[in-house]
MMTF fields as JSON, N, C-alpha, C and O atoms, coordinates in Angstrom:
{
  "mmtfVersion": "1.0.0",
  "mmtfProducer": "UNKNOWN",
  "numBonds": 355,
  "numAtoms": 356,
  "numGroups": 89,
  "numChains": 1,
  "numModels": 1,
  "chainsPerModel": [1],
  "groupsPerChain": [89],
  "chainIdList": ["A"],
  "bondAtomList": [4, 2, 8, 6, 12, 10, 16, 14, 20, 18, 24, 22, 28, 26, 32, 30, 36, 34, 40, 38, 44, 42, 48, 46, 52, 50, 56, 54, 60, 58, 64, 62, 68, 66, 72, 70, 76, 74, 80, 78, 84, 82, 88, 86, 92, 90, 96, 94, 100, 98, 104, 102, 108, 106, 112, 110, 116, 114, 120, 118, 124, 122, 128, 126, 132, 130, 136, 134, 140, 138, 144, 142, 148, 146, 152, 150, 156, 154, 160, 158, 164, 162, 168, 166, 172, 170, 176, 174, 180, 178, 184, 182, 188, 186, 192, 190, 196, 194, 200, 198, 204, 202, 208, 206, 212, 210, 216, 214, 220, 218, 224, 222, 228, 226, 232, 230, 236, 234, 240, 238, 244, 242, 248, 246, 252, 250, 256, 254, 260, 258, 264, 262, 268, 266, 272, 270, 276, 274, 280, 278, 284, 282, 288, 286, 292, 290, 296, 294, 300, 298, 304, 302, 308, 306, 312, 310, 316, 314, 320, 318, 324, 322, 328, 326, 332, 330, 336, 334, 340, 338, 344, 342, 348, 346, 352, 350],
  "bondOrderList": [1, 1, 1, 1, 1, 1, 1, 1, 1, 1, 1, 1, 1, 1, 1, 1, 1, 1, 1, 1, 1, 1, 1, 1, 1, 1, 1, 1, 1, 1, 1, 1, 1, 1, 1, 1, 1, 1, 1, 1, 1, 1, 1, 1, 1, 1, 1, 1, 1, 1, 1, 1, 1, 1, 1, 1, 1, 1, 1, 1, 1, 1, 1, 1, 1, 1, 1, 1, 1, 1, 1, 1, 1, 1, 1, 1, 1, 1, 1, 1, 1, 1, 1, 1, 1, 1, 1, 1],
  "groupList": [{"groupName": "MET", "atomNameList": ["N", "CA", "C", "O"], "elementList": ["N", "C", "C", "O"], "formalChargeList": [0, 0, 0, 0], "bondAtomList": [1, 0, 2, 1, 3, 2], "bondOrderList": [1, 1, 2], "singleLetterCode": "M", "chemCompType": "L-PEPTIDE LINKING"}, {"groupName": "PRO", "atomNameList": ["N", "CA", "C", "O"], "elementList": ["N", "C", "C", "O"], "formalChargeList": [0, 0, 0, 0], "bondAtomList": [1, 0, 2, 1, 3, 2], "bondOrderList": [1, 1, 2], "singleLetterCode": "P", "chemCompType": "L-PEPTIDE LINKING"}, {"groupName": "ILE", "atomNameList": ["N", "CA", "C", "O"], "elementList": ["N", "C", "C", "O"], "formalChargeList": [0, 0, 0, 0], "bondAtomList": [1, 0, 2, 1, 3, 2], "bondOrderList": [1, 1, 2], "singleLetterCode": "I", "chemCompType": "L-PEPTIDE LINKING"}, {"groupName": "HIS", "atomNameList": ["N", "CA", "C", "O"], "elementList": ["N", "C", "C", "O"], "formalChargeList": [0, 0, 0, 0], "bondAtomList": [1, 0, 2, 1, 3, 2], "bondOrderList": [1, 1, 2], "singleLetterCode": "H", "chemCompType": "L-PEPTIDE LINKING"}, {"groupName": "ASP", "atomNameList": ["N", "CA", "C", "O"], "elementList": ["N", "C", "C", "O"], "formalChargeList": [0, 0, 0, 0], "bondAtomList": [1, 0, 2, 1, 3, 2], "bondOrderList": [1, 1, 2], "singleLetterCode": "D", "chemCompType": "L-PEPTIDE LINKING"}, {"groupName": "GLN", "atomNameList": ["N", "CA", "C", "O"], "elementList": ["N", "C", "C", "O"], "formalChargeList": [0, 0, 0, 0], "bondAtomList": [1, 0, 2, 1, 3, 2], "bondOrderList": [1, 1, 2], "singleLetterCode": "Q", "chemCompType": "L-PEPTIDE LINKING"}, {"groupName": "LYS", "atomNameList": ["N", "CA", "C", "O"], "elementList": ["N", "C", "C", "O"], "formalChargeList": [0, 0, 0, 0], "bondAtomList": [1, 0, 2, 1, 3, 2], "bondOrderList": [1, 1, 2], "singleLetterCode": "K", "chemCompType": "L-PEPTIDE LINKING"}, {"groupName": "GLY", "atomNameList": ["N", "CA", "C", "O"], "elementList": ["N", "C", "C", "O"], "formalChargeList": [0, 0, 0, 0], "bondAtomList": [1, 0, 2, 1, 3, 2], "bondOrderList": [1, 1, 2], "singleLetterCode": "G", "chemCompType": "PEPTIDE LINKING"}, {"groupName": "SER", "atomNameList": ["N", "CA", "C", "O"], "elementList": ["N", "C", "C", "O"], "formalChargeList": [0, 0, 0, 0], "bondAtomList": [1, 0, 2, 1, 3, 2], "bondOrderList": [1, 1, 2], "singleLetterCode": "S", "chemCompType": "L-PEPTIDE LINKING"}, {"groupName": "THR", "atomNameList": ["N", "CA", "C", "O"], "elementList": ["N", "C", "C", "O"], "formalChargeList": [0, 0, 0, 0], "bondAtomList": [1, 0, 2, 1, 3, 2], "bondOrderList": [1, 1, 2], "singleLetterCode": "T", "chemCompType": "L-PEPTIDE LINKING"}, {"groupName": "ALA", "atomNameList": ["N", "CA", "C", "O"], "elementList": ["N", "C", "C", "O"], "formalChargeList": [0, 0, 0, 0], "bondAtomList": [1, 0, 2, 1, 3, 2], "bondOrderList": [1, 1, 2], "singleLetterCode": "A", "chemCompType": "L-PEPTIDE LINKING"}, {"groupName": "VAL", "atomNameList": ["N", "CA", "C", "O"], "elementList": ["N", "C", "C", "O"], "formalChargeList": [0, 0, 0, 0], "bondAtomList": [1, 0, 2, 1, 3, 2], "bondOrderList": [1, 1, 2], "singleLetterCode": "V", "chemCompType": "L-PEPTIDE LINKING"}, {"groupName": "ARG", "atomNameList": ["N", "CA", "C", "O"], "elementList": ["N", "C", "C", "O"], "formalChargeList": [0, 0, 0, 0], "bondAtomList": [1, 0, 2, 1, 3, 2], "bondOrderList": [1, 1, 2], "singleLetterCode": "R", "chemCompType": "L-PEPTIDE LINKING"}, {"groupName": "GLU", "atomNameList": ["N", "CA", "C", "O"], "elementList": ["N", "C", "C", "O"], "formalChargeList": [0, 0, 0, 0], "bondAtomList": [1, 0, 2, 1, 3, 2], "bondOrderList": [1, 1, 2], "singleLetterCode": "E", "chemCompType": "L-PEPTIDE LINKING"}, {"groupName": "PHE", "atomNameList": ["N", "CA", "C", "O"], "elementList": ["N", "C", "C", "O"], "formalChargeList": [0, 0, 0, 0], "bondAtomList": [1, 0, 2, 1, 3, 2], "bondOrderList": [1, 1, 2], "singleLetterCode": "F", "chemCompType": "L-PEPTIDE LINKING"}, {"groupName": "LEU", "atomNameList": ["N", "CA", "C", "O"], "elementList": ["N", "C", "C", "O"], "formalChargeList": [0, 0, 0, 0], "bondAtomList": [1, 0, 2, 1, 3, 2], "bondOrderList": [1, 1, 2], "singleLetterCode": "L", "chemCompType": "L-PEPTIDE LINKING"}, {"groupName": "ASN", "atomNameList": ["N", "CA", "C", "O"], "elementList": ["N", "C", "C", "O"], "formalChargeList": [0, 0, 0, 0], "bondAtomList": [1, 0, 2, 1, 3, 2], "bondOrderList": [1, 1, 2], "singleLetterCode": "N", "chemCompType": "L-PEPTIDE LINKING"}, {"groupName": "CYS", "atomNameList": ["N", "CA", "C", "O"], "elementList": ["N", "C", "C", "O"], "formalChargeList": [0, 0, 0, 0], "bondAtomList": [1, 0, 2, 1, 3, 2], "bondOrderList": [1, 1, 2], "singleLetterCode": "C", "chemCompType": "L-PEPTIDE LINKING"}],
  "groupTypeList": [0, 1, 1, 0, 2, 1, 3, 4, 5, 2, 5, 6, 7, 8, 7, 9, 0, 4, 10, 3, 9, 11, 8, 12, 13, 10, 14, 6, 7, 15, 8, 8, 7, 12, 0, 1, 1, 11, 2, 1, 3, 4, 5, 2, 5, 6, 7, 8, 7, 9, 0, 4, 10, 3, 9, 11, 8, 12, 13, 9, 14, 6, 7, 16, 12, 11, 5, 12, 11, 10, 1, 14, 0, 1, 16, 4, 5, 2, 8, 8, 2, 10, 13, 15, 9, 17, 10, 6, 11],
  "groupIdList": [1, 2, 3, 4, 5, 6, 7, 8, 9, 10, 11, 12, 13, 14, 15, 16, 17, 18, 19, 20, 21, 22, 23, 24, 25, 26, 27, 28, 29, 30, 31, 32, 33, 34, 35, 36, 37, 38, 39, 40, 41, 42, 43, 44, 45, 46, 47, 48, 49, 50, 51, 52, 53, 54, 55, 56, 57, 58, 59, 60, 61, 62, 63, 64, 65, 66, 67, 68, 69, 70, 71, 72, 73, 74, 75, 76, 77, 78, 79, 80, 81, 82, 83, 84, 85, 86, 87, 88, 89],
  "secStructList": [7, 7, 7, 7, 7, 7, 4, 4, 4, 1, 7, 7, 7, 7, 1, 7, 7, 7, 2, 2, 2, 2, 2, 2, 2, 2, 2, 2, 2, 2, 2, 6, 6, 7, 7, 7, 7, 7, 7, 7, 4, 4, 4, 1, 7, 7, 7, 7, 1, 7, 7, 7, 2, 2, 2, 2, 2, 2, 2, 2, 2, 2, 2, 2, 2, 6, 6, 7, 7, 7, 7, 7, 7, 7, 2, 2, 2, 2, 2, 2, 2, 2, 2, 2, 2, 2, 2, 2, 7],
  "xCoordList": [-21.288, -20.11, -20.136, -21.196, -18.956, -18.919, -19.202, -18.917, -19.758, -20.069, -18.794, -17.734, -18.919, -17.747, -17.494, -18.394, -16.272, -15.903, -15.075, -14.127, -15.404, -14.565, -13.11, -12.821, -12.209, -10.816, -10.242, -9.424, -10.664, -10.079, -10.679, -10.225, -11.706, -12.302, -11.852, -12.233, -11.052, -10.6, -9.628, -8.684, -9.863, -8.959, -7.633, -7.591, -6.567, -5.256, -4.885, -5.202, -4.212, -3.807, -2.489, -2.071, -1.842, -0.587, 0.566, 1.671, 0.311, 1.352, 2.105, 2.978, 1.79, 2.462, 1.438, 0.29, 1.863, 1.003, 1.825, 2.964, 1.279, 1.989, 1.656, 0.793, 2.353, 2.222, 0.791, 0.313, 0.1, -1.26, -2.177, -2.982, -2.053, -2.91, -2.635, -3.562, -1.357, -1.014, -1.682, -2.309, -1.549, -2.132, -3.651, -4.292, -4.235, -5.689, -6.14, -7.112, -5.407, -5.755, -5.616, -6.471, -4.524, -4.306, -5.439, -5.922, -5.87, -6.941, -8.243, -9.006, -8.487, -9.693, -9.722, -10.742, -8.572, -8.497, -8.821, -9.528, -8.289, -8.528, -9.979, -10.574, -10.56, -11.903, -12.925, -13.961, -12.648, -13.629, -13.416, -14.139, -12.417, -12.246, -11.49, -11.409, -10.928, -10.144, -8.687, -8.114, -8.104, -6.706, -5.834, -6.205, -4.668, -3.739, -3.285, -3.203, -2.991, -2.622, -1.319, -0.403, -1.244, -0.027, 0.913, 0.516, 2.157, 3.13, 3.939, 4.499, 4.016, 4.838, 6.273, 6.803, 6.878, 8.161, 9.225, 10.086, 9.17, 10.218, 9.983, 10.827, 8.844, 8.599, 8.862, 8.753, 9.204, 9.483, 10.765, 11.766, 10.736, 11.929, 13.009, 12.763, 14.197, 15.307, 15.88, 15.875, 16.367, 16.92, 18.36, 18.814, 19.067, 20.432, 21.413, 22.583, 20.958, 21.84, 22.472, 23.188, 22.217, 22.753, 21.588, 20.499, 21.837, 20.799, 21.418, 22.518, 20.728, 21.203, 20.657, 19.859, 21.093, 20.753, 19.248, 18.726, 18.545, 17.104, 16.395, 15.516, 16.792, 16.144, 16.409, 15.514, 17.644, 17.986, 17.09, 16.537, 16.943, 16.132, 14.667, 13.948, 14.219, 12.837, 12.629, 11.637, 13.571, 13.459, 13.489, 12.737, 14.358, 14.446, 13.113, 12.625, 12.528, 11.253, 10.179, 9.367, 10.186, 9.224, 9.385, 8.406, 10.647, 10.91, 10.344, 9.782, 10.495, 9.992, 8.477, 7.926, 7.805, 6.351, 5.872, 4.837, 6.633, 6.203, 6.619, 6.404, 7.214, 7.623, 8.825, 9.024, 9.632, 10.882, 11.907, 12.085, 12.571, 13.487, 14.888, 15.343, 15.569, 16.949, 17.822, 17.538, 18.888, 19.765, 20.391, 20.712, 20.562, 21.092, 22.559, 23.321, 22.943, 24.321, 24.802, 24.137, 25.938, 26.447, 26.721, 27.099, 26.528, 26.663, 28.039, 28.149, 29.091, 30.431, 30.732, 31.704, 29.908, 30.141, 29.391, 29.74, 28.364, 27.498, 28.269, 28.143, 29.073, 29.743, 30.747, 30.86, 31.48, 32.476, 31.793, 32.308, 30.64, 29.92, 29.397, 29.431, 28.92, 28.432, 29.562, 29.359, 30.744, 31.874, 32.211, 32.454, 32.225, 32.526, 31.493, 31.832, 30.222, 29.162, 29.263, 29.132, 29.496, 29.574, 30.783, 30.731, 31.867, 33.073, 32.829, 33.331, 32.052, 31.799, 31.009, 31.296, 29.997, 29.149, 29.974, 29.476],
  "yCoordList": [-22.693, -21.826, -20.677, -20.134, -20.32, -19.137, -17.889, -17.869, -16.848, -15.639, -15.037, -15.075, -14.482, -13.887, -12.499, -11.661, -12.271, -10.96, -10.257, -10.847, -9.029, -8.318, -8.314, -8.188, -8.453, -8.684, -7.558, -7.813, -6.314, -5.197, -5.05, -4.21, -5.865, -5.761, -6.886, -6.918, -7.795, -8.905, -8.357, -7.644, -8.693, -8.203, -8.952, -10.177, -8.186, -8.809, -9.263, -8.591, -10.404, -10.921, -10.334, -9.276, -11.029, -10.523, -10.726, -10.234, -11.444, -11.644, -12.94, -13.274, -13.682, -14.962, -16.076, -15.95, -17.157, -18.322, -19.569, -19.65, -20.536, -21.807, -22.611, -22.225, -23.735, -24.492, -24.969, -24.99, -25.352, -25.869, -24.792, -25.044, -23.588, -22.505, -22.228, -22.023, -22.222, -21.925, -22.927, -22.545, -24.225, -25.224, -25.125, -25.357, -24.779, -24.652, -23.484, -23.591, -22.363, -21.195, -21.537, -21.184, -22.232, -22.584, -23.459, -23.284, -24.407, -25.306, -24.532, -24.788, -23.586, -22.772, -22.061, -22.031, -21.49, -20.791, -21.71, -21.33, -22.944, -23.885, -24.311, -24.395, -24.583, -25.146, -24.11, -24.467, -22.825, -21.826, -21.412, -20.562, -22.017, -21.773, -20.499, -20.097, -19.849, -18.642, -19.046, -19.792, -18.555, -18.86, -17.858, -16.69, -18.298, -17.313, -16.363, -16.769, -15.11, -14.161, -14.563, -15.072, -14.335, -14.651, -13.459, -12.327, -13.714, -12.635, -12.589, -13.607, -11.429, -11.333, -11.765, -11.491, -12.437, -13.076, -12.072, -12.401, -10.858, -9.892, -9.239, -8.473, -9.531, -8.932, -9.905, -9.535, -11.135, -12.112, -11.703, -11.404, -11.689, -11.279, -12.345, -13.54, -11.871, -12.801, -13.071, -12.195, -14.272, -14.643, -14.195, -13.286, -14.839, -14.412, -14.874, -14.492, -15.682, -16.126, -17.48, -18.01, -18.042, -19.38, -20.365, -20.044, -21.556, -22.586, -23.9, -24.238, -24.643, -25.996, -26.929, -26.519, -28.159, -29.089, -29.292, -29.423, -29.318, -29.563, -28.428, -28.658, -27.203, -26.068, -26.108, -25.846, -26.438, -26.477, -27.462, -27.147, -28.658, -29.654, -29.225, -29.501, -28.545, -28.096, -27.04, -27.077, -26.1, -25.067, -25.689, -25.281, -26.677, -27.337, -27.987, -27.903, -28.636, -29.309, -28.288, -28.528, -27.145, -26.091, -25.674, -25.519, -25.493, -25.094, -26.095, -25.715, -27.391, -28.418, -28.335, -28.519, -28.06, -28.007, -26.855, -26.952, -25.758, -24.575, -24.68, -23.754, -25.811, -26.066, -25.232, -24.99, -24.788, -24.15, -25.252, -26.053, -25.315, -26.41, -25.987, -24.898, -26.854, -26.554, -26.629, -27.406, -25.818, -25.877, -27.258, -27.91, -27.698, -29.041, -29.102, -28.169, -30.193, -30.333, -31.734, -32.713, -31.849, -33.183, -34.003, -33.458, -35.314, -36.179, -36.099, -36.172, -35.949, -35.988, -34.739, -34.717, -33.698, -32.489, -32.522, -31.806, -33.35, -33.314, -33.707, -33.049, -34.782, -35.263, -34.233, -34.027, -33.58, -32.609, -31.418, -30.879, -31.002, -29.88, -30.282, -29.486, -31.502, -31.976, -31.981, -31.597, -32.411, -32.423, -31.002, -30.757, -30.066, -28.678, -28.129, -27.477, -28.414, -27.887, -28.456, -27.727, -29.764, -30.39, -29.876, -29.729, -29.604, -29.14, -27.777, -27.507, -26.909, -25.578, -25.654, -24.947, -26.533, -26.638, -27.251, -27.443],
  "zCoordList": [21.923, 21.713, 22.73, 23.045, 23.234, 24.102, 23.269, 22.072, 23.889, 23.106, 22.537, 23.162, 21.336, 20.705, 21.288, 21.335, 21.727, 22.258, 21.186, 20.669, 20.842, 19.867, 20.332, 21.522, 19.371, 19.724, 20.585, 21.468, 20.335, 21.078, 22.471, 23.248, 22.806, 24.14, 25.067, 26.237, 24.555, 25.402, 26.436, 26.096, 27.694, 28.732, 28.643, 28.523, 28.705, 28.67, 30.081, 31.063, 30.169, 31.468, 31.908, 31.437, 32.813, 33.368, 32.391, 32.619, 31.312, 30.325, 30.53, 29.728, 31.586, 31.793, 31.622, 32.047, 31.0, 30.8, 31.036, 30.576, 31.737, 31.808, 30.551, 29.763, 30.379, 29.132, 28.917, 27.782, 29.99, 29.822, 29.278, 28.381, 29.823, 29.347, 27.883, 27.099, 27.51, 26.122, 25.2, 24.211, 25.521, 24.625, 24.631, 23.606, 25.786, 25.844, 24.962, 24.215, 25.066, 24.244, 22.765, 21.953, 22.423, 21.027, 20.534, 19.416, 21.366, 20.97, 20.791, 19.859, 21.689, 21.571, 20.219, 19.531, 19.863, 18.587, 17.429, 16.495, 17.499, 16.403, 16.358, 15.284, 17.536, 17.539, 17.095, 16.534, 17.34, 16.935, 15.481, 14.961, 14.825, 13.405, 13.099, 11.938, 14.121, 13.846, 13.624, 14.417, 12.556, 12.281, 13.007, 13.131, 13.495, 14.056, 12.948, 11.789, 13.283, 12.236, 11.559, 12.206, 10.275, 9.537, 9.616, 9.34, 9.992, 10.113, 8.826, 8.419, 8.174, 6.966, 7.273, 8.35, 6.317, 6.576, 7.018, 7.834, 6.487, 6.825, 8.182, 8.648, 8.828, 10.145, 11.286, 12.455, 10.959, 12.014, 12.713, 12.062, 14.042, 14.764, 14.629, 14.79, 14.329, 14.207, 15.593, 16.458, 15.793, 17.093, 17.237, 16.542, 18.14, 18.453, 17.383, 17.413, 16.45, 15.382, 15.655, 14.806, 16.824, 17.102, 17.138, 17.612, 16.633, 16.61, 17.03, 16.591, 17.872, 18.141, 17.051, 16.208, 17.085, 16.001, 15.883, 14.776, 17.012, 16.969, 16.239, 15.41, 16.559, 15.908, 14.414, 13.61, 14.044, 12.62, 11.895, 10.841, 12.458, 11.755, 11.739, 10.779, 12.809, 12.83, 11.745, 11.017, 11.642, 10.614, 9.224, 8.339, 9.037, 7.737, 7.414, 6.287, 8.415, 8.198, 7.823, 6.93, 8.518, 8.196, 6.741, 6.01, 6.333, 4.955, 3.968, 2.94, 4.282, 3.381, 3.263, 2.177, 4.371, 4.337, 3.472, 2.812, 3.478, 2.731, 1.272, 0.49, 0.91, -0.47, -0.886, -2.077, 0.08, -0.322, -0.476, 0.442, -1.58, -1.842, -1.444, -1.796, -0.707, -0.326, -1.572, -2.483, -1.617, -2.789, -2.934, -1.941, -4.175, -4.413, -3.997, -4.249, -3.365, -2.923, -3.265, -2.924, -3.929, -4.275, -3.018, -1.981, -3.12, -1.955, -1.303, -0.079, -2.111, -1.529, -0.708, 0.046, -0.846, -0.034, 1.285, 2.224, 1.354, 2.537, 3.792, 4.825, 3.715, 4.922, 5.424, 6.633, 4.518, 4.975, 5.638, 6.617, 5.118, 5.724, 7.097, 8.036, 7.213, 8.509, 9.529, 10.681, 9.119, 10.048, 10.49, 11.672, 9.542, 9.893, 10.88, 11.868, 10.58, 11.43, 12.832, 13.815, 12.926, 14.247, 15.011, 16.232, 14.302, 14.974, 15.619, 16.71, 14.942, 15.499, 16.785, 17.751, 16.79, 17.981, 19.084, 20.193]
}
C-alpha cells in the first residue's frame, strides 16, 4: 500500500483531470477502502433545470436504487405524459 497522506496535506493539482486520471483516482479510492464523502441531499448543487432523456432515466434509476418509489400512475395516463414530454424536447 502507498503511505497514507493526511487529507489536508495532499497537494492539489491544477484542477484539470482527463478521464483516465479520474477513473484511476476513483479506483484508488475504492481499493484503499475509503468511501467518497456523502453529500447531504439539500447541499447538492442543482443544475440548469433542463435534462435530456438519458439524464432523466439515469436519475430515475438512481432513485430506484435508493428505494425511493415513484408515485403510482395509471397506465392510461403514461402514454399521454410521454407524448407531452417528447413534444417539449
